[in-house]
N, C-alpha and C positions, 0 to 999 in steps of 0.2 A: 737787475739782470735783464738783458734784452730778450724779446720774444723769439722763439725758434719757429721758423716757417719751412715747410716742405714744399718744394716746387716740383711738379711732375709734368713733363712734356717731352715728346720724342724728337722735337726739333732743337738741336743743340744751340743754335744762335738765339732762339727765344729764351731758352733756359738760362743762358749766360746774361742776356739782356735784363731779365727779371732779377736774377741773382745780384748783378752789379748794382742796380738801382735800389733794391731792398737793403743791401749792405751799406749803401750810402746813407740810408735812413736808420742805420744802427741796428738792423735786424740780423739775427743769426740764421743763415740759410743753409739748408741741405737740399740735395736734388736727386731725382730719379728719372729714368728715361722710359720706363714702362710700368704697367700696373703691378706686375709681380714684384719688381724691385721696390715699388712704393709701399706695398703691404708689408714686405719683409723689413724695410726701414722703420716703419711705424711700430712694428712689434719689438724691434731692437731698441728704439729710441722712445723712452717713456714720456718725454717732455715736449712733444710737438704741440705748439699753440695754435697753428692754423695751417691749412693745406690749400695750395693753388693747384688745381687738378685739370689737366687737359681732357677733353671729352674723347678725342680720337687717339687711343693708345694701342700699341701692339700687345699681344698676349691677353691681357684683361683690360677692357676699355674703361674709361673714366666713370661711366654710369655704374658698372658692376663694382668698381673699387669703392665708389660712394655708398652703394648698397651694403657692401661687406662692412665698411667702417661704421655705418649708422645702425647696423644690427648688433654690433659688439658693444657691450656695456662699458668697456674701458676707453673706447674711441668715439662713442656716439655724440659726445658734446664738443668734439673738435670742429671749429668752423671750417667749412669748405667753400672756396670760391671756384666755380666751374669756369674753365677757360676753353673756348672752342671757336672754330672758324664758322660754325653754323650760326645763323642769326635769325632764324624764323621764330615766330611766337611759340609755335608748337615745341620746338627744341628747348626753348627757355623754360616753358612750363614743365616739360618732361624732366629736365634737369633739377628744377626746384622741387618737384613732387618726389623725386628720388631721395631728397634729403639735403641737397646743396643749399647753402645759406645765401649765396649770391651768384651772379652770372655775368661774365665779361666776354664780349665777342671780339675775336680777332678781325681786322687789326685793331689794336687797343692803344690808348694813351697810357704810358707808364705812370704818369702823375695820377691819372684816375684810378688805375689799379692799386697804386700805393695808398691812395686815399681810402679806397674800399677795404684794403687790408687793415688799416688803422681803425676804421669804423667797426669792422667785425671784431677786432680785438677789444675795443672799448665795450661793445655789446656783450662779448663773452665774459669780460671781467665783471661787468655789472651783474650778469647771471650768477657768477660765482659768489659775488658779494651778497646776493639774496639768499644764499644758503645759511644754515644755522650758525656756522663758524666763519669768522673773518680772520685771516692770517696776515699779520704785518711783521715781517722779519721773524724774530723769535716769539713774538706775542700772538696769542690766540684769544679772540673775543667770542665767547659762546653766547649768542643772543637768546637761545632757549633757556639756558641756565643762568643768564644774567651774570656771567663770570668772566674774569680776565686772568690769564696765566702767562708766565714766561718760564720756559723750561720746567713745566709742571709746578712752578711756584705760584701761588695765588696772589694777585695784586688786589688788595682790599681798597675799593673806591666807594665814595659816597654816591648817591643816586645821580646827582648832577654831574659829578666827575665822570661817571660811567657814560652818561648820555652824551657829554661833550666828546669823549674819546670815540664812542661808537659812531657818532655822526661824522667825525673827521675820517675814521677808518673806512666807513661805507662809501666815502667820496674821495678816495685816495687821489692826491694830486690837485684837488680843488681847494682854492684858498677861500676861507671864510673870514669875513670881517667880524670884529667884536659885536657889532650890532646884529649881524645875521645869527651869530651863535646865541646871543641873548634872546632873539625872537624865536628861534627854533627849539632851544632847550628850556628856557625859562618861560617863554610864551609872550605873545604880543602885549599882554596887559602888565608885563613886568616893567617897573619904573626905576630899577636899579641902575647903577652906573657901569660903564664898560670895564672898569677896573675889576669888577667881579669875575669877568672872564679870565683876566690875566692871573688872578689869584688861583682859580681852579686849574688853569694850565700849569702853573708852577707846582701845585700839589700833585697833579698827575705825573709830571716829569720826575719829581722827587721819588714817587713811589715806583715808577718804572726803573729809575736808575739804581735802585737797591738791588735789582736783579740783572740789569743790562745797562751799562753806562756808555754804550756806543753812540748815543745821540742820534740814532737812526729812526726816530719816531716822529715827534711833533716838531715842525720847523716854524720859526717865526719869520713872517714876511714883513720886513720893517715898514712901518707906516700903513700897513694894510690889515694884516691879521695872522691867521695860522692855517697850516695844512699838515696832513700826514705825508711824509716823503714818498 
């Protein structure tokens, strides 16, 4: 599922420019033209992943919108990229101290803005992964309890199977070679063969498929290794 981004700017041409380019990059985009509309949208839409927020807005300015969102328990962790025509060092510091995660000055490069959006989403995803529970599709990995469940059904894994699955899930999208998995799960002093990894992956898949046979979990990258989709 693509990330949902809220873009808030009172200049329609800028709003449409950002929307067009983010949608080209497969993002789901919603827009607002003032602070009040933005806050109302965020309350209505629970799954906003990132906000691009203009500083100079009618009704409620971007700084106040940022303050309101960062004070709210439900919205405080949504990354905010502040967008403004002001470019002085003081303005940047003020925006960041208010709680903004990044700052882009108009006129801006659309490519740079898109790159910053992707960087913030990666960072946000990493923070989520540092929580006690990692969610992959229907599967939940509880790091505190050392448990794996799918639809409340417990998946019984050996210690090494659990460590392999957890490592891949914590680094979703990253491909690990068999040697890397051996090094990180079994340790650098392990002298076994890489076939050991394949056997563990096969066992993990079999146990997952007992409760979800969608094949939406561990992907084989031919000639390289494995990753979580």
